[in-house]
Residue, then its C-alpha position, 0 to 999 in steps of 0.5 A: m499499499k502506498p504511503q498516502g493510503i496508509a495515512r488515509w486508512v489510519m485517519a479513518g480508523a481514528l475518526a471510526v473510533l472517536l465520532p461515536l464518542s462525541g455522540w456525532s453521526a453523519d445523519a444526526p446533528p451534533v448533541k447540544k449541551p442543555a442550557a445552564k439553569p439559572a441560579a436558584k434565588p435564596a429561599k426566604p428564611v422560615q419563620p418558626p411557629l410561635q410557641k403555643g399560647t396558654l390561652e388560644d382564641v379567647a373571644y373578646g367580642k361577638h364577631p369571629k375576628q374579635v379573638l386573641t391569644f394570651w401567653k403567661a409569664e410565670s410569676s408569683k406577682p402580678t407581671p406587665l403586659l405586652f399588648f401586640i396589635h398586628g400590621g397589614g394596612w388593617t387589610h390583612g395579616d394575623r395575630s402572629s404577624g411580626l410578633g416572633g422576635l418580641l414574644p420570648e423576649m418579653l416571656k423571658n423578662g417576666i413580661s406577659v403577652v397578649s396579641i389580638e385579631y380585629r376586624f379589617i377595613s372590608e369587614a368593618t365596611a360589612d358592618k357599616v361602620v362609619p369611618p371604616v378605620r373605627g372597626p380596627l381601632s375600637d376592636a383594639a380598644r375593646a380587646l385592651q379593656f377585655v384584657r384588663s378585666k382579666a387582670q386577676d385571672w391571668n395575673i397581670d398588672k393592669a396598669r402596666i400595659g404596653a402596646s406594639g405592633g408594625s405599620a398600621g397595628a403601630c399606628s393602632s398602637l399610637w392611637l391608644a396611647f394618645h386617645p383620651d381614656l375610653a372607659e365608661p365608669k357608669s356602664a353596666d358592662p363591666i368590660a366597658r368600665e375598664s381603662t383604654r390608657l397605656w403605660c407606653a408604646a414602642v412600635s415599628s414604622p408607624q403612620t403618625t398621621l392620618d391626615p393626607q395634607q400632613m402626609k404630602d407635606w411630609t412626603p410628596n409620594s405618599s399614597y396610604g390611607g385613603h382606605a381608612f375613610g372609605f376613599t376608593g378613587d375613581k379609575e374613570k376619572k384617573l383619580s387614585t385613592f390618595e387623590a380622592f383622600l386628599a381632595g375629600r380632606e375638609k369633609i373628614l376633618p372631624w374624623i381625622a381629628e378623632y382617628s389620627p394619632y398626631a391630632l390626639v397628642t396631649a401632655d398627659d400621654p404615655p412615653v413612646f418609642l418609634h423604630f424605622g429602618a431607614p434615615p428620613g428625607l423631609g419634603q423628598v420622595q421616599k423609597d416606602p413612603t408608607h413606612t418612612s421615618n419622615f413620620g417619626v421625625k414629625l411626631q417626635e417634634h410635635c411630642k417635644e412641643i407638647g411635652v411627651d417623652c418620644e424616642l425615635f430610632y432610625p440608622g444614625a438617629p441622634g440621641v437614641k437610648h434603645a437600639s430595639i423595641a424590646a429593649y424599650l419595652v423591657e426597660k419601661l414595663k419593668a422600671p420602678a413605679s416613678r417612670 
């Protein structure tokens, strides 16, 4: 055989061995490698379930949502109490929402805990409550009175009750802190005779006002709050809920005076702590206008003018004494009586 023939014979033999191994054949296209899958997003941390309450699903009213859970701190003496109101814009959430970090800290420090359910805006509207925000707020007040009526049975110091919650639950807590006492001393209902006043409140990202003009002045891109007073906007007129809220402000000034925490502050109110996750930018567009610390800055200014102790935390805030809601509550609720 000629040298050229030998070379071709060797090359053909090599190809006969290598091509099948490569997955290629004359009558089949090359095998494509599968496209790389995008990296999976890290899973959100799963919050462990709350420990079982001492008493579960305790009814404080007739509506199915008017229930609470009670966790009893072991003590030979009456304990302070954390009264927790969950957030969710008064439209969603439940009594476990946002409580996970606080509950063990309170119990460890000898502070009992109550967390409540309440009617949402839609449920209050269905019940013909006017304005709708009166539903969740009056439920919170009634639940607080109910808890006080159980002070002896539950080993609670009914004077030392501090409220907490996030967002709408924080707004509800501040409403209780600043509102005049709703007790009815002459009522035939013993629960209604109990006080709605608080020892303190420590809250996360509260809406400190329900006045749309104040919201817009403090934060130009405000968009929250109209649903609390029954505003829905108008799609045909391209009018947002907040724009309708602002346009209708004059008609609801009595409601704002009754349900906006800022409007209720008086010199005899308890101390409050406001916790926010980002620094303020008064008069500037905010990334999260519904939870901006602009709300905190303006309420603190107002409280200082009136003489109410208001501590404000945000990253870089001056004069911070407590880095967390839990630290504030433990100190205030366990402090000597002179507070």
